[in-house]
C-alpha positions in Angstrom: 43.3 30.6 -5.8 45.2 31.9 -2.8 49.0 32.4 -3.1 50.9 29.9 -0.8 51.7 32.8 1.7 48.2 33.9 1.9 47.1 30.4 2.3 49.4 29.9 5.3 48.0 33.2 7.0 44.5 31.9 6.4 45.4 28.6 8.2 47.2 30.4 11.0 44.3 32.7 11.4 41.8 29.7 11.4 43.9 28.1 14.1 44.0 31.1 16.3 40.1 31.3 16.0 39.6 27.6 16.7 40.8 28.0 20.4 38.4 26.2 22.6 36.8 29.2 24.3 36.2 31.1 20.8 32.6 31.7 20.0 33.1 30.3 16.5 34.3 26.7 17.6 31.6 24.1 17.0 32.1 22.8 20.5 33.3 24.8 23.5 35.2 22.9 26.3 36.0 24.7 29.5 36.7 24.1 33.2 34.9 26.3 35.7 35.3 25.4 39.4 34.8 21.7 39.9 33.0 21.4 36.6 34.0 20.5 33.1 31.5 22.2 30.8 30.7 21.0 27.2 28.9 23.5 25.1 27.5 22.4 21.8 27.9 25.5 19.7 26.3 25.2 16.2 23.0 27.1 16.9 22.2 27.4 13.2 22.3 23.7 12.5 20.3 23.2 16.0 23.6 21.8 17.5 23.7 18.9 15.3 26.6 16.6 16.1 29.3 16.2 13.6 32.6 14.0 13.5 34.8 16.9 14.5 32.8 17.7 17.6 32.7 14.1 18.5 36.4 14.0 18.2 36.8 16.9 20.6 34.2 15.9 23.3 35.4 12.2 23.6 39.1 12.9 24.6 38.2 15.8 26.8 35.6 13.5 28.9 38.5 11.0 29.3 40.9 13.8 30.6 38.3 15.1 33.0 37.6 11.6 34.2 41.2 11.3 35.3 41.3 14.8 36.8 40.9 14.9 40.7 39.9 18.4 40.5 36.8 17.8 38.1 33.8 16.3 40.1 31.1 16.9 37.5 30.7 17.3 33.7 27.8 19.6 32.3 26.8 19.4 28.7 24.4 22.0 27.1 23.6 23.7 23.8 23.7 27.3 22.7 21.1 29.3 20.8 18.1 28.7 23.0 16.2 26.4 20.4 18.0 23.0 20.8 20.2 21.0 23.0 21.0 18.9 20.0 18.8 17.8 17.3 20.7 15.0 16.3 23.7 13.7 14.1 24.8 15.3 11.0 22.7 13.2 8.8 23.6 14.9 5.6 27.4 14.5 5.9 26.7 10.7 6.7 24.5 10.4 3.6 27.0 11.8 1.1 29.7 9.7 2.6 27.7 6.5 2.4 26.9 7.2 -1.2 30.4 7.5 -2.2 31.7 4.8 0.1 33.7 7.4 2.2 34.9 6.1 5.5 33.0 8.7 7.4 30.0 6.4 7.2 31.9 4.0 9.3 33.8 6.4 11.5 30.9 8.7 12.4 28.9 6.0 14.0 31.9 4.1 15.5 33.1 7.3 17.1 29.6 8.5 18.2 28.9 5.3 19.9 32.3 5.2 21.6 31.4 8.6 22.9 27.8 7.3 24.0 29.8 4.6 26.0 32.2 6.9 27.4 29.2 9.0 28.8 27.4 5.7 30.1 30.5 4.7 31.9 31.8 8.1 33.0 33.3 8.0 36.4 32.4 11.7 37.1 28.7 12.7 37.6 27.3 13.8 34.3 24.6 16.4 34.0 22.8 17.2 30.7 20.8 20.3 30.4 18.3 19.2 27.8 16.8 22.6 27.0 15.1 22.7 23.5 15.1 20.1 20.8 16.7 16.8 21.9 16.6 14.2 19.2 18.6 11.2 18.0 22.3 12.0 18.5 21.4 14.6 21.2 19.7 11.9 23.2 22.8 9.8 23.0 24.8 12.8 24.5 22.4 13.1 27.4 20.4 9.8 28.2 23.3 7.5 29.3 24.5 10.2 32.1 23.5 10.4 35.7 21.1 13.4 35.3 19.0 14.9 32.4 17.5 18.2 33.2 14.4 18.9 31.0 12.6 22.2 30.7 9.3 23.5 29.3 11.1 23.9 26.0 12.5 20.4 25.8 11.1 18.5 22.7 12.1 14.7 22.7 11.9 12.2 20.0 13.7 9.3 18.3 12.4 9.9 14.7 14.7 7.6 12.7 12.3 5.0 11.5 11.0 7.9 9.2 14.4 8.1 7.5 15.2 4.6 7.0 17.4 4.3 10.1 16.9 3.0 13.7 16.7 4.7 17.2 20.5 4.1 17.7 23.0 5.9 20.1 22.0 3.3 22.6 18.2 3.4 22.1 18.3 -0.3 22.2 19.4 0.0 25.9 17.4 2.8 27.4 14.1 2.6 25.5 13.1 -0.9 26.4 13.9 0.0 30.0 11.3 2.8 30.1 8.0 1.7 31.8 5.6 -0.6 30.1 6.0 -0.4 26.2 6.5 3.3 26.1 9.9 2.8 24.6 8.6 0.6 22.0 5.9 3.1 21.1 8.3 6.1 20.8 10.8 4.0 18.7 8.5 2.8 16.3 6.2 5.8 15.8 8.8 8.7 16.5 6.3 10.2 18.7 7.4 13.6 20.2 7.4 14.2 24.0 7.3 18.0 25.3 8.5 19.6 28.5 7.4 17.8 31.6 6.2 14.7 29.7 10.0 14.1 29.0 10.3 13.7 32.7 7.0 11.5 33.2 8.2 9.1 30.4 11.4 8.6 32.7 13.6 10.0 30.1 14.6 13.2 32.1 15.6 12.8 35.8 14.5 16.5 36.8 12.5 19.4 35.4 13.6 23.0 35.7 12.3 26.3 34.3 14.3 27.2 31.2 15.1 30.6 32.7 16.5 29.1 35.8 19.2 27.0 33.9 21.8 29.7 34.3 21.5 29.9 38.0 21.4 26.1 38.3 24.7 26.0 36.4 26.4 28.6 38.6 25.2 26.7 41.7 26.6 23.4 40.2 29.9 25.0 39.5 30.1 26.6 42.9 29.7 23.2 44.6 32.9 22.2 46.5 34.2 18.5 45.8 30.4 17.4 45.6 29.5 13.7 45.6 26.8 12.5 43.2 24.3 12.9 46.3 25.3 16.5 46.6 24.7 17.3 43.1 21.4 15.2 43.2 20.2 17.1 46.2 20.9 20.6 44.2 19.0 19.4 41.3 16.3 18.2 43.4 16.0 21.7 45.1 15.6 23.4 41.7 13.1 20.7 40.5 10.9 21.0 43.6 10.6 24.9 42.9 9.5 24.4 39.2 5.6 24.9 39.0 5.3 25.0 35.3 2.7 22.3 34.0 3.0 20.7 37.4 -0.8 19.8 37.4 -1.0 18.4 33.8 -1.3 14.7 33.3 1.1 12.8 31.4 0.2 13.0 27.6 0.3 9.2 27.0 -1.6 8.5 30.3 -4.9 7.7 28.7 -3.4 5.6 26.1 -1.0 3.5 28.3 -3.2 0.5 28.7 -3.4 0.3 24.8 0.3 1.0 24.2 1.2 -1.6 26.6 -1.0 -4.3 24.9 -0.6 -3.3 21.3 3.2 -2.8 21.3 4.0 -6.0 23.2 3.5 -8.2 20.1 6.3 -10.2 18.9 6.5 -9.0 15.3 5.6 -5.9 13.3 2.9 -7.6 11.4 1.3 -8.6 14.7 1.4 -5.0 16.1 -0.2 -3.7 12.8 -2.8 -6.5 13.1 -3.6 -5.6 16.7 -3.8 -2.0 15.8 -6.3 -2.9 13.1 -8.5 -5.0 15.3 -8.6 -2.3 18.0 -9.9 0.3 15.6 -9.9 3.2 18.1 -9.2 6.7 17.0 -5.6 6.2 18.8 -5.0 3.0 17.2 -5.8 4.3 13.7 -3.6 7.1 14.1 -0.7 5.1 15.1 -1.3 3.0 11.9 -1.3 5.9 9.7 2.1 6.9 11.3 3.6 3.3 11.1 2.6 3.2 7.4 4.8 6.1 6.5 7.9 4.5 8.1 10.5 2.4 6.5 9.2 -1.4 6.9 12.8 -2.3 7.1 13.6 0.1 9.8 10.5 -0.9 11.8 11.5 -4.7 11.7 15.0 -3.8 12.6 13.9 -1.5 15.3 11.5 -3.9 17.1 14.2 -6.6 17.1 16.7 -4.1 18.4 14.8 -3.2 21.3 13.5 -6.7 22.1 17.2 -8.0 22.1 18.4 -4.7 23.9 16.2 -5.1 26.7 18.5 -7.9 28.2 21.8 -6.7 26.9 24.5 -4.4 28.5 24.9 -1.0 27.1 28.2 -2.1 25.6 26.6 -5.1 23.8 23.8 -2.9 22.6 26.1 -0.3 21.0 28.0 -3.3 19.4 24.7 -4.6 18.0 23.7 -0.9 16.8 27.0 -0.5 14.9 26.2 -3.5 13.0 22.7 -2.2 12.1 24.2 1.2 11.2 26.4 -0.3 8.6 23.5 -2.5 7.3 21.7 0.9 6.8 24.8 2.3 4.9 24.8 -0.7 2.5 21.0 -0.6 2.1 18.4 1.6 0.2 16.0 3.1 2.6 18.2 5.4 4.5 19.5 7.4 1.4 15.8 7.5 0.2 14.5 8.5 3.7 17.0 11.3 3.9 16.2 12.3 0.3 12.5 12.6 1.0 12.7 14.2 4.4 15.8 16.3 4.5 16.8 17.1 0.9 13.9 17.3 -1.5 11.5 17.6 1.3 8.8 15.9 -0.7 8.0 13.7 2.4 7.1 10.7 0.2 9.7 8.1 0.5 9.9 5.2 -1.8 10.7 2.4 0.4 12.2 -0.8 -0.7 10.8 -3.2 0.2 7.5 -1.1 0.4 5.6 -3.6 2.7 6.4 -5.4 5.9 5.5 -8.7 4.5 8.4 -8.2 2.1 11.2 -7.7 4.6 12.2 -11.3 5.1 13.5 -12.6 8.6 16.6 -13.7 6.6 17.3 -10.1 5.6 16.8 -8.8 9.1 19.1 -11.3 10.5 21.8 -10.5 8.2 21.6 -6.9 9.6 22.5 -8.2 13.2 25.5 -10.3 12.0 29.0 -9.7 13.4 31.3 -7.5 11.2 34.4 -9.5 12.0 37.6 -7.1 12.3 35.1 -4.2 11.5 33.0 -4.9 14.6 32.8 -1.9 17.2 35.2 -2.7 20.1 34.4 -1.0 23.4 
């Protein structure tokens, strides 16, 4: 054990080190030119978002929003592999098991941040280079612009761990063309590179190696409007030739996706997939069979309701669902199977769609009274 004096030295040392621009900080916040820049800086953890990062980013966005000298906000990740691979699921799991407040606070503050991004008065540009999943989608998709690259890998894989595509997934997914959003939400299908743009998730596509130049040009803009920023992004986008000729990965399946995933219930979707019997349909059945039945039912309803709700109302609804997952069984079992023991064979309870009652699902959507998310 450290002597009290040594302990004080260690604390002081740590405070010195956690200055915002220090490379050991989990998130770097700096102002350059007319731009506020947020850099997610946990490359070893694929820039996964934890509560302390959320608690630094949120007030900074609010401060920049009031600053007449800040015209845009840029968010990016370090390490070259990921923009942000998701939320810090392990920490939430441990907290949920012990009834620790983190299981409430994390989702509450994360969704408040998602809402702050969705309502931000400054132009918000996310450079989604590399893995962008779950919580990383929440940090990018609600802003004005999302710039994908050939290294972008997008997915909302939550149904595989007994969760649901949160962070405002109930808002943006049902608003994608046709039933793509439902397909992505229920199967966790991964989109790569230019397909992230073609699905309507990214707004622009730029070669990964051109991002530093793009960032420099964004910073150099003098009191730009959203239109000026869009023009600059468009000019970079127009110059990118990578995979330009390739057709959208889901193109040949869109007709099937739109008809099969338009059913009103999970049971009906499964029935339609079985009746269809094509190699594509069989593959989707195999995927869906691995997912938490509870998560699937929750997710389908989340998207169907979210399609006509405001972002604010969607996040309020999703907070209720997050707390239902914290009270339940499948989330802990899914994290165990996928992230802890890595045996990839979760034992879901209930184990079949038919056993997840409408009554149970309804309960997940019920208001939490004083504990509801207030935005």
